[in-house]
C-alpha positions as CSV (number, residue, x, y, z in Angstrom):
1,M,-25.5,0.4,-11.2
2,R,-23.9,1.7,-8.1
3,L,-22.2,-1.0,-5.5
4,V,-21.9,-0.1,-2.1
5,F,-19.6,-1.8,0.1
6,I,-20.3,-1.6,4.0
7,P,-17.7,-3.2,6.9
8,L,-19.3,-6.2,8.1
9,D,-18.3,-6.1,11.9
10,A,-17.4,-2.2,12.3
11,P,-18.2,-1.0,15.5
12,E,-20.7,1.4,16.3
13,P,-19.3,4.8,15.5
14,P,-18.6,7.1,18.5
15,A,-21.1,9.9,19.5
16,L,-20.3,13.3,17.8
17,P,-20.0,16.5,19.9
18,A,-22.7,18.9,19.4
19,Q,-20.7,21.4,17.8
20,L,-18.1,20.3,15.4
21,R,-15.5,22.3,13.2
22,L,-14.0,20.1,10.3
23,L,-9.9,20.6,9.9
24,Q,-8.5,19.8,6.5
25,L,-4.8,19.6,6.4
26,S,-2.5,18.5,3.8
27,G,1.5,17.8,3.2
28,S,3.8,15.7,1.1
29,S,5.9,12.8,2.1
30,M,7.4,9.7,0.4
31,G,7.0,11.7,-2.7
32,C,3.5,11.9,-3.0
33,S,1.0,14.2,-1.2
34,W,-1.2,13.6,1.6
35,Q,-4.5,14.8,3.0
36,V,-6.5,14.4,6.5
37,Q,-10.0,15.6,7.2
38,F,-11.4,15.5,10.9
39,Y,-13.5,16.9,13.0
40,L,-12.8,18.8,16.2
41,P,-15.0,20.1,19.0
42,A,-15.5,23.8,17.7
43,C,-14.5,25.1,21.2
44,Q,-10.6,24.3,20.5
45,P,-8.9,27.3,19.6
46,Q,-8.0,28.0,15.6
47,Q,-4.2,27.7,16.3
48,Q,-4.2,24.2,17.1
49,A,-4.0,23.3,13.4
50,A,-0.2,23.7,13.6
51,F,-0.5,21.1,16.3
52,W,-1.9,18.5,14.2
53,Q,-0.1,19.4,10.9
54,N,3.1,19.0,13.0
55,G,2.0,16.0,14.6
56,I,0.9,14.3,11.4
57,Q,4.0,15.1,9.6
58,Q,6.1,13.7,12.3
59,E,4.4,10.5,12.1
60,L,4.9,10.4,8.3
61,D,8.7,11.7,8.7
62,L,9.4,8.9,11.0
63,V,8.5,6.1,8.4
64,V,10.7,8.0,5.7
65,Q,13.3,7.9,8.4
66,Q,13.4,4.3,9.0
67,M,11.8,2.7,5.8
68,S,12.7,4.8,2.9
69,H,15.0,3.2,0.1
70,W,15.1,6.8,-1.5
71,E,16.9,8.3,1.6
72,A,20.5,7.5,1.8
73,G,20.7,7.8,5.5
74,S,17.5,5.9,6.4
75,D,17.5,2.9,8.7
76,L,16.4,0.7,5.6
77,S,19.1,2.0,3.4
78,R,21.8,1.7,6.2
79,F,20.8,-2.4,6.5
80,N,21.0,-2.4,2.5
81,Q,24.7,-1.1,2.9
82,A,25.4,-3.2,6.0
83,A,28.3,-5.9,5.7
84,A,27.3,-9.7,5.2
85,G,26.7,-11.6,8.7
86,S,25.9,-7.9,10.0
87,V,22.7,-7.9,12.6
88,C,20.6,-4.6,12.5
89,T,18.5,-3.5,15.6
90,L,15.3,-2.3,14.0
91,A,12.8,0.5,15.4
92,P,9.7,-1.1,16.8
93,E,7.8,0.3,13.6
94,F,10.4,-1.0,11.1
95,C,10.1,-4.3,12.8
96,T,6.3,-4.5,12.8
97,V,6.4,-3.8,8.8
98,M,9.2,-6.4,8.3
99,D,7.5,-8.9,10.3
100,Y,4.4,-8.6,8.1
101,A,6.2,-8.7,4.9
102,I,8.4,-11.5,5.6
103,Y,5.0,-13.4,7.0
104,L,3.4,-12.3,3.6
105,A,6.1,-13.4,1.4
106,R,5.9,-16.8,2.8
107,Q,2.3,-17.1,2.5
108,T,2.5,-16.2,-1.3
109,E,5.8,-18.3,-1.9
110,G,7.4,-14.8,-3.1
111,A,4.8,-13.2,-4.8
112,Y,5.2,-10.7,-2.4
113,D,8.9,-9.9,-1.8
114,P,10.2,-7.4,0.7
115,A,13.7,-8.0,-0.7
116,A,13.2,-7.1,-4.7
117,G,15.3,-3.8,-3.8
118,K,18.2,-4.9,-6.5
119,L,15.4,-6.2,-8.9
120,V,13.5,-3.2,-8.8
121,N,16.7,-0.9,-9.6
122,L,17.7,-3.2,-12.4
123,W,14.4,-2.2,-14.0
124,G,15.0,1.6,-13.5
125,F,11.9,1.8,-11.0
126,G,14.3,2.5,-8.0
127,P,16.6,4.9,-6.5
128,A,19.8,3.7,-8.1
129,E,22.7,6.0,-8.8
130,N,21.3,5.8,-12.5
131,R,18.0,6.5,-11.8
132,H,17.7,9.6,-14.1
133,Q,18.3,7.5,-17.0
134,P,15.1,6.1,-18.9
135,A,14.0,2.4,-17.9
136,R,14.6,-0.1,-20.0
137,R,14.4,-4.2,-20.1
138,P,17.8,-5.3,-18.5
139,S,19.3,-8.6,-20.2
140,E,18.2,-12.0,-19.2
141,A,21.7,-12.3,-17.7
142,D,21.5,-9.4,-15.5
143,I,17.9,-10.5,-14.4
144,A,19.5,-14.1,-13.5
145,G,22.1,-12.4,-11.8
146,V,20.0,-10.5,-9.6
147,L,17.8,-13.5,-8.8
148,A,20.5,-15.9,-7.8
149,Q,21.6,-13.3,-5.0
150,P,20.0,-13.7,-1.4
151,G,16.6,-13.3,-1.1
152,W,13.5,-13.2,1.0
153,R,14.2,-16.8,1.7
154,D,17.6,-15.5,3.4
155,L,15.8,-12.7,6.0
156,Q,16.2,-13.7,9.5
157,L,14.1,-11.8,12.0
158,N,14.2,-12.1,15.8
159,R,11.1,-10.3,16.7
160,L,11.7,-10.1,20.4
161,Q,15.1,-8.7,20.2
162,R,13.9,-6.7,16.6
163,E,17.1,-7.9,15.0
164,L,17.5,-8.3,11.5
165,L,20.3,-10.3,9.6
166,Q,21.8,-9.1,6.5
167,P,22.8,-12.2,4.6
168,G,25.1,-10.1,2.3
169,G,24.1,-7.9,-0.8
170,L,20.3,-8.1,0.0
171,S,18.4,-5.1,-0.7
172,L,15.1,-4.2,1.0
173,D,12.6,-2.2,-0.8
174,L,9.1,-1.4,1.3
175,S,7.6,0.8,-0.9
176,S,4.5,-1.3,-1.6
177,I,3.6,-1.4,2.1
178,A,5.4,1.7,4.0
179,K,3.1,3.7,2.6
180,G,0.1,1.6,3.9
181,F,1.9,1.6,7.5
182,A,2.2,5.5,7.5
183,V,-1.3,5.8,7.0
184,D,-2.1,3.5,9.9
185,Q,0.6,5.6,12.0
186,V,-1.5,9.0,11.0
187,A,-4.8,7.5,12.2
188,G,-3.2,6.0,15.3
189,F,-1.7,9.6,16.1
190,L,-5.4,11.0,15.7
191,E,-7.2,8.1,17.7
192,R,-4.5,8.6,20.5
193,H,-6.0,12.0,20.8
194,A,-9.5,11.2,20.7
195,I,-10.6,12.4,17.4
196,P,-14.0,11.0,16.7
197,S,-14.2,11.1,13.0
198,Y,-11.2,11.3,10.2
199,L,-10.3,10.2,6.7
200,V,-6.6,9.7,6.0
201,E,-4.9,9.6,2.9
202,V,-1.4,9.2,1.6
203,G,-0.4,8.7,-2.1
204,G,-4.2,7.3,-2.9
205,E,-4.3,4.8,0.2
206,L,-6.9,5.5,2.8
207,R,-8.2,4.5,6.0
208,G,-11.5,6.2,7.6
209,Y,-13.2,6.3,11.0
210,G,-16.6,7.4,12.6
211,I,-19.1,9.4,10.9
212,K,-19.8,13.1,10.0
213,P,-22.1,15.4,11.3
214,D,-24.8,14.5,8.7
215,Q,-24.6,11.1,10.3
216,M,-22.8,9.6,7.1
217,P,-19.5,7.9,6.9
218,W,-16.6,8.7,5.2
219,W,-17.3,7.4,1.6
220,V,-14.7,6.7,-0.8
221,R,-15.0,5.7,-4.5
222,I,-12.9,2.4,-5.7
223,E,-10.5,3.4,-8.2
224,T,-10.9,2.3,-11.9
225,P,-8.2,2.7,-14.7
226,P,-8.7,5.8,-16.6
227,A,-10.5,5.2,-20.2
228,S,-8.2,4.7,-22.9
229,A,-7.6,2.7,-25.8
230,A,-5.7,-0.1,-23.5
231,Y,-8.1,0.1,-21.0
232,P,-11.7,0.4,-22.0
233,T,-13.6,0.8,-18.7
234,Q,-17.5,-0.4,-17.9
235,T,-19.4,2.4,-17.5
236,N,-22.2,0.6,-15.3
237,W,-19.6,-0.2,-12.4
238,D,-19.6,2.2,-9.5
239,G,-18.5,1.2,-6.3
240,L,-18.3,2.8,-3.1
241,V,-17.0,2.1,0.2
242,A,-17.8,3.3,3.5
243,L,-14.6,3.9,5.5
244,H,-15.6,3.1,9.0
245,G,-12.7,1.1,11.0
246,L,-11.7,0.4,7.6
247,A,-8.6,0.9,5.0
248,I,-8.5,0.8,1.2
249,A,-5.4,0.2,-1.1
250,T,-5.2,-0.3,-4.6
251,S,-2.6,-1.6,-7.0
252,G,-2.8,-0.8,-10.5
253,S,-0.3,-1.8,-13.5
254,Y,-1.6,0.9,-15.6
255,R,-0.1,3.4,-13.3
256,Q,3.4,3.4,-14.2
257,F,5.2,1.6,-17.0
258,F,7.8,2.3,-19.8
259,E,7.6,1.5,-23.5
260,Q,10.0,-0.4,-25.5
261,D,10.4,-2.1,-28.9
262,G,6.5,-1.6,-29.0
263,R,5.8,-3.1,-25.8
264,Q,4.7,-1.8,-22.6
265,Y,6.6,-3.1,-19.2
266,S,4.6,-2.7,-16.1
267,H,6.4,-1.2,-13.0
268,T,5.0,-4.0,-11.0
269,L,7.7,-6.7,-11.0
270,D,7.1,-10.2,-10.2
271,P,10.0,-11.4,-8.1
272,R,9.4,-14.8,-8.9
273,S,10.4,-14.7,-12.8
274,G,12.2,-11.2,-12.4
275,Y,9.9,-9.7,-15.3
276,P,7.1,-7.2,-14.9
277,V,3.8,-8.9,-14.4
278,D,2.1,-10.0,-17.3
279,N,-1.6,-11.2,-16.6
280,S,-4.6,-9.8,-17.1
281,L,-5.4,-8.0,-13.9
282,V,-5.5,-4.5,-14.5
283,S,-6.6,-3.1,-10.9
284,V,-6.4,-4.8,-7.3
285,T,-8.4,-3.0,-4.8
286,V,-7.9,-4.4,-1.2
287,L,-10.3,-3.5,2.0
288,H,-8.7,-4.2,5.6
289,K,-8.7,-2.9,9.0
290,E,-5.2,-2.2,8.5
291,C,-4.0,0.2,5.7
292,M,-0.4,-1.7,6.0
293,I,-2.1,-5.0,5.1
294,A,-4.3,-3.7,2.2
295,D,-1.3,-2.1,0.8
296,A,1.0,-5.3,0.4
297,L,-1.8,-7.5,-0.3
298,A,-2.8,-5.3,-3.2
299,T,0.4,-5.5,-4.8
300,A,0.8,-9.4,-3.8
301,F,-2.6,-10.0,-5.8
302,T,-1.3,-8.0,-8.6
303,V,1.7,-10.1,-9.0
304,M,-0.2,-13.3,-8.2
305,G,-2.7,-13.2,-11.0
306,E,-6.7,-13.3,-10.8
307,Q,-7.5,-16.7,-10.1
308,A,-4.4,-17.1,-7.5
309,A,-5.5,-13.7,-5.8
310,L,-9.1,-14.7,-5.8
311,D,-8.2,-18.3,-4.3
312,Y,-6.1,-16.5,-1.9
313,A,-8.6,-13.8,-0.7
314,N,-11.4,-16.5,-0.4
315,S,-9.2,-18.8,1.8
316,H,-8.1,-15.9,4.4
317,Q,-11.6,-13.9,4.2
318,I,-10.0,-11.0,2.4
319,A,-12.2,-8.3,0.9
320,C,-10.9,-7.5,-2.4
321,C,-12.2,-6.2,-6.1
322,L,-10.1,-7.8,-9.2
323,M,-10.5,-5.9,-12.6
324,S,-9.2,-7.7,-15.2
325,Q,-9.1,-6.8,-19.1
326,S,-10.9,-9.0,-21.5
327,A,-11.7,-8.8,-25.2
328,S,-15.2,-7.3,-24.3
329,G,-13.7,-4.9,-21.6
330,L,-12.9,-4.5,-18.1
331,Q,-14.3,-7.2,-15.8
332,V,-14.9,-7.1,-12.1
333,Q,-14.9,-9.9,-9.5
334,L,-15.5,-9.5,-5.8
335,S,-13.8,-12.1,-3.3
336,R,-16.6,-13.9,-1.1
337,T,-15.9,-11.5,1.9
338,M,-16.4,-8.5,-0.6
339,Q,-19.6,-9.8,-1.9
340,A,-20.9,-10.3,1.9
341,M,-20.1,-6.7,2.4
342,L,-22.6,-5.4,-0.7
343,D,-25.7,-3.4,-0.4
344,T,-27.2,-2.4,-3.5
């Protein structure tokens, strides 16, 4: 069965010029690849490609410069190293991301945690100096020690002044939201230049707008776990999403993990317990107008677990697809908003 999801309140797509030229660009950023496809009036010269390539890369580089926890010279890294009691003035983009990250941490009571940097490093999934060593399960004492340090509840953001207080020893990690924000930044760049139709992808997170010359939207397929002994997939489920004024982000516990003593440990950590997530959810896909929000919610829902995630999505009108593993195989649940978007 093929399931098609169409935005409920998407605006009418803009009219396309009579003659268009498809431009396809790609590059790398934030440890992953990016691809952008969009339509230009055919009369624009071919050398314009350099303008678009550089403009897109600059938008992505801005996010890295401000919010990367892998770059020692980034604004985020400088905040992490700041002395206790320091007040750091954030760039507008950094402030926007932190504002939503703190909001979501409160909304989910810490299931989403922008201040889990030390926990991520402890498990070997971060940019700590010993990152080259294999990931391993830390001791209970080490986990308890990290959880006892300042966390998201200690974050104080003055939105008007764009000032963030470093309480002391707090380590930000925005890897679960910055990539989605980067997608939004590229989309904004294209829209400022009146591009009528585009598809932006950064590391698997996507945002699309408009229609193509064949009058079709940008269709993308909802990601499912690859077939394996651990994750047998259902072959009769096939979800397509029309990305017109919509972004999509997926979080999957199958993507990155390590094995120790015969057990798999997911790279997605539950910052409330200090341990990797241990629930039936295998993959979470969220649709939203902003990729930043879709990206963060996909991570939060993975941590929350199936029922809590579904309850939150339904109460906040979030479109999401939850895939969980059961004895009979992969099970799919859709939030009410996602169900309303369904066109079979």
